Backbone as numpy.savetxt, mean C-alpha at the origin, in Angstrom:
# Nx Ny Nz CAx CAy CAz Cx Cy Cz
9.54 -14.44 -3.74 8.61 -14.48 -4.98 9.31 -13.52 -6.02
9.34 -14.41 -7.19 9.91 -13.57 -8.33 8.67 -12.73 -9.13
8.83 -11.52 -9.27 7.64 -10.63 -9.60 8.00 -10.47 -11.45
6.52 -10.42 -11.80 6.68 -9.78 -13.26 7.33 -8.55 -13.43
8.33 -8.61 -14.40 8.77 -7.10 -14.63 7.93 -5.79 -14.54
6.79 -5.92 -14.98 6.00 -4.85 -14.83 5.59 -4.60 -13.49
5.13 -5.66 -12.70 4.71 -5.53 -11.38 5.80 -5.00 -10.33
7.08 -5.56 -10.81 8.30 -5.20 -9.91 8.56 -3.60 -10.14
8.36 -3.24 -11.44 8.44 -1.69 -11.55 7.54 -0.80 -11.08
6.34 -1.39 -10.77 5.41 -0.73 -9.95 5.56 -0.44 -8.59
5.91 -1.67 -8.09 6.53 -1.81 -6.71 7.67 -0.92 -6.35
8.46 -0.99 -7.15 9.99 -0.26 -6.89 9.77 1.14 -6.96
8.88 1.66 -8.06 8.56 3.39 -7.99 7.81 3.65 -6.94
6.90 3.04 -6.33 5.99 3.57 -5.18 7.03 3.60 -3.92
7.82 2.36 -3.88 8.83 2.21 -2.68 9.76 3.53 -2.85
10.23 3.79 -3.77 11.06 4.89 -4.05 10.49 6.18 -3.54
9.40 6.33 -4.25 8.71 7.66 -3.77 8.54 7.65 -2.37
7.60 6.52 -1.64 7.51 6.65 -0.30 8.88 7.03 0.60
10.16 6.45 0.10 11.21 6.43 1.20 11.66 8.01 0.74
11.64 8.40 -0.39 12.03 10.03 -0.89 11.04 11.04 -0.16
9.92 10.78 -0.02 8.97 11.54 0.48 8.15 10.93 1.73
8.61 10.90 2.79 7.89 10.27 4.05 6.60 11.22 4.31
5.60 10.82 5.01 4.41 11.28 4.94 4.05 11.37 6.51
3.50 12.40 6.92 2.72 12.32 8.16 1.27 12.16 7.92
0.70 10.78 8.54 -0.58 10.48 7.94 -1.73 11.41 8.43
-2.06 12.24 7.59 -3.38 13.26 8.12 -4.22 13.53 6.57
-5.29 13.05 6.45 -6.05 13.57 5.18 -5.61 12.16 4.24
-5.50 12.67 2.88 -5.45 11.72 1.69 -3.76 11.93 1.35
-3.11 10.96 1.12 -1.82 10.90 0.92 -1.67 11.81 -0.63
-0.70 12.24 -0.73 -0.51 13.26 -2.15 -0.23 11.98 -3.39
-0.75 12.28 -4.49 -0.99 11.56 -5.69 0.44 10.94 -5.82
1.49 11.57 -5.89 2.85 10.67 -5.98 2.85 9.32 -5.67
1.93 8.85 -4.44 2.03 7.86 -3.72 1.04 6.77 -4.28
0.38 6.86 -5.37 -0.66 6.09 -5.75 -0.34 5.44 -7.36
-0.72 4.57 -7.41 -0.90 3.89 -8.77 -2.13 3.13 -9.01
-2.89 3.70 -10.17 -4.26 3.39 -10.47 -4.07 2.62 -11.73
-4.91 1.32 -11.81 -4.96 0.52 -12.84 -6.36 0.85 -13.62
-6.62 0.39 -14.99 -7.69 0.77 -15.77 -8.74 -0.01 -15.25
-8.73 -0.91 -14.42 -9.99 -1.82 -13.96 -10.31 -1.14 -12.58
-9.88 0.00 -12.17 -10.30 0.69 -11.16 -9.38 0.14 -9.81
-8.47 -0.74 -9.89 -7.50 -1.09 -8.76 -6.78 0.03 -8.65
-6.64 0.20 -7.21 -5.68 1.45 -6.86 -4.74 1.17 -5.75
-3.56 1.64 -5.86 -2.48 1.22 -4.68 -2.15 2.43 -4.49
-1.85 2.76 -2.79 -1.19 3.61 -2.28 -0.34 3.17 -1.28
0.92 3.91 -1.42 2.09 3.22 -0.79 2.97 4.52 -0.03
3.14 4.42 1.29 3.81 5.81 1.90 4.47 5.14 3.09
5.61 5.72 3.41 6.17 5.92 4.60 5.74 6.75 5.66
4.89 6.28 6.58 3.92 6.94 7.61 5.00 7.28 8.85
5.25 8.48 9.02 6.12 8.94 10.11 5.15 9.36 11.23
5.10 8.77 12.38 4.49 9.07 13.43 5.43 9.36 14.78
5.03 9.91 15.88 5.81 10.63 16.92 6.79 9.44 17.24
6.30 8.04 17.61 7.13 7.26 18.13 7.67 6.19 17.12
6.95 5.77 16.21 7.14 4.93 14.97 7.14 5.26 13.74
7.67 4.68 12.88 7.64 4.65 11.25 7.07 3.27 10.74
6.07 3.37 9.73 5.45 2.12 9.15 5.47 2.37 7.64
5.90 1.41 6.67 5.38 1.14 5.75 3.95 0.95 5.50
3.04 1.72 4.62 1.78 1.52 4.86 1.31 1.32 3.02
0.57 0.38 2.86 -0.11 0.02 1.79 -1.37 -0.19 1.82
-2.03 0.68 0.92 -3.60 0.69 0.81 -3.95 0.05 -0.44
-4.95 -0.67 -0.47 -5.43 -1.41 -1.85 -6.77 -1.05 -1.84
-7.07 -0.56 -2.86 -8.66 -0.03 -2.87 -8.99 -0.96 -4.45
-10.27 -1.64 -4.44 -10.96 -2.10 -5.60 -11.48 -1.24 -6.32
-11.78 -1.66 -7.71 -12.75 -1.03 -8.71 -14.28 -1.43 -7.94
-15.01 -1.37 -9.32 -16.40 -1.82 -8.94 -16.42 -3.15 -8.33
-16.92 -3.15 -7.41 -17.35 -4.56 -6.60 -16.27 -4.71 -5.68
-15.07 -4.03 -5.61 -14.12 -4.19 -4.74 -12.88 -5.17 -5.33
-11.53 -5.11 -4.37 -10.71 -6.18 -4.95 -10.95 -7.17 -4.59
-10.55 -8.32 -5.07 -10.79 -9.76 -4.76 -9.70 -10.05 -3.84
-10.02 -11.19 -2.96 -9.14 -11.60 -1.84 -7.63 -11.98 -2.33
-7.61 -12.56 -3.75 -6.59 -12.88 -4.48 -5.82 -11.49 -5.10
-6.62 -10.52 -5.49 -5.66 -9.33 -5.89 -5.07 -8.84 -4.59
-5.84 -8.93 -3.24 -5.43 -8.41 -2.28 -4.06 -8.82 -1.73
-4.11 -10.22 -1.60 -2.93 -10.96 -1.25 -1.74 -10.99 -2.11
-2.05 -10.83 -3.34 -0.97 -10.62 -4.47 -0.27 -9.70 -4.31
-1.15 -8.18 -4.24 -0.33 -6.94 -4.08 0.47 -6.79 -2.98
-0.31 -7.35 -1.92 0.40 -7.35 -0.44 1.81 -8.07 -0.34
1.90 -9.10 -0.77 3.14 -9.80 -1.40 4.12 -9.44 -2.25
3.54 -8.58 -3.08 4.47 -8.15 -4.11 5.43 -7.03 -3.32
4.74 -6.19 -2.52 5.40 -5.29 -1.53 6.39 -6.08 -0.42
5.81 -6.63 0.29 6.68 -7.30 1.47 6.01 -8.84 1.48
6.99 -9.67 1.59 6.69 -11.42 1.47 6.42 -11.63 3.07
6.75 -10.83 4.10 6.47 -11.16 5.43 5.13 -10.65 5.78
4.55 -11.14 6.90 3.34 -10.58 7.31 3.24 -9.36 7.79
2.34 -8.38 7.57 2.33 -7.13 8.07 2.14 -7.13 9.57
2.72 -5.99 10.26 2.23 -5.87 11.80 1.07 -5.53 11.95
0.34 -4.71 11.30 -1.05 -4.52 11.16 -1.60 -4.80 10.18
-2.92 -4.84 10.29 -3.86 -4.75 8.97 -5.41 -4.53 9.25
-5.90 -3.61 8.63 -7.30 -3.42 8.94 -8.33 -3.10 7.68
-9.53 -3.47 7.57 -10.37 -2.76 6.38 -10.29 -1.14 6.61
-10.46 -0.58 5.51 -10.72 0.70 5.42 -12.14 1.28 5.55
-12.25 2.59 5.44 -13.65 3.04 6.00 -14.54 3.15 4.83
-14.47 2.73 3.69 -15.34 2.64 2.64 -16.40 1.68 2.94
-17.29 2.09 2.60 -18.77 1.11 3.48 -18.74 -0.23 2.32
-18.43 -0.24 1.10 -18.08 -1.46 0.41 -17.31 -2.55 1.05
-16.11 -1.82 1.74 -15.17 -2.86 2.21 -14.19 -2.94 1.09
-14.24 -2.30 0.07 -13.31 -2.59 -0.85 -11.87 -1.85 -0.83
-11.59 -1.41 0.71 -10.12 -0.89 1.06 -9.62 -1.62 2.15
-8.37 -1.96 1.98 -7.56 -2.78 2.83 -6.24 -2.00 3.38
-5.80 -2.03 4.43 -4.55 -1.28 4.74 -3.63 -2.27 5.57
-2.40 -2.06 5.12 -1.47 -2.98 5.83 -0.13 -2.10 6.04
0.22 -2.39 7.29 1.49 -1.79 7.93 2.69 -2.68 8.35
3.90 -2.31 7.75 5.00 -3.05 8.55 5.93 -2.06 9.10
6.02 -2.36 10.49 6.84 -1.26 11.25 8.20 -1.47 10.80
8.81 -0.38 10.95 10.36 -0.18 10.77 11.02 0.00 12.04
11.74 -1.04 12.17 12.40 -1.28 13.75 13.03 -0.01 14.15
13.96 0.40 13.44 14.68 1.58 13.84 14.68 2.66 12.92
14.48 3.91 13.55 15.04 5.21 12.47 15.70 6.13 13.27
């Protein structure tokens, strides 16, 4: 998928930050892993380091009313065109948060 240059820049910056500063998932990720849009949409991308595996982790949170299914799918595919290894809704009552994980085969 060919990305708009602005979208590509956001994705590349978040991927670079995640690779440069892997994270042991506990609590809220550092602010350097976020990109927030003026409409309230927020992306968080990390390289999660767990005892047995590493995962690329994309969280998408919507603004008021939540992210649309189209927004969620667009941003998920902007990061990786393949299907995630795991996906699940976040713990926000409105359901406005989605998590996607892509397992890194070797490390």
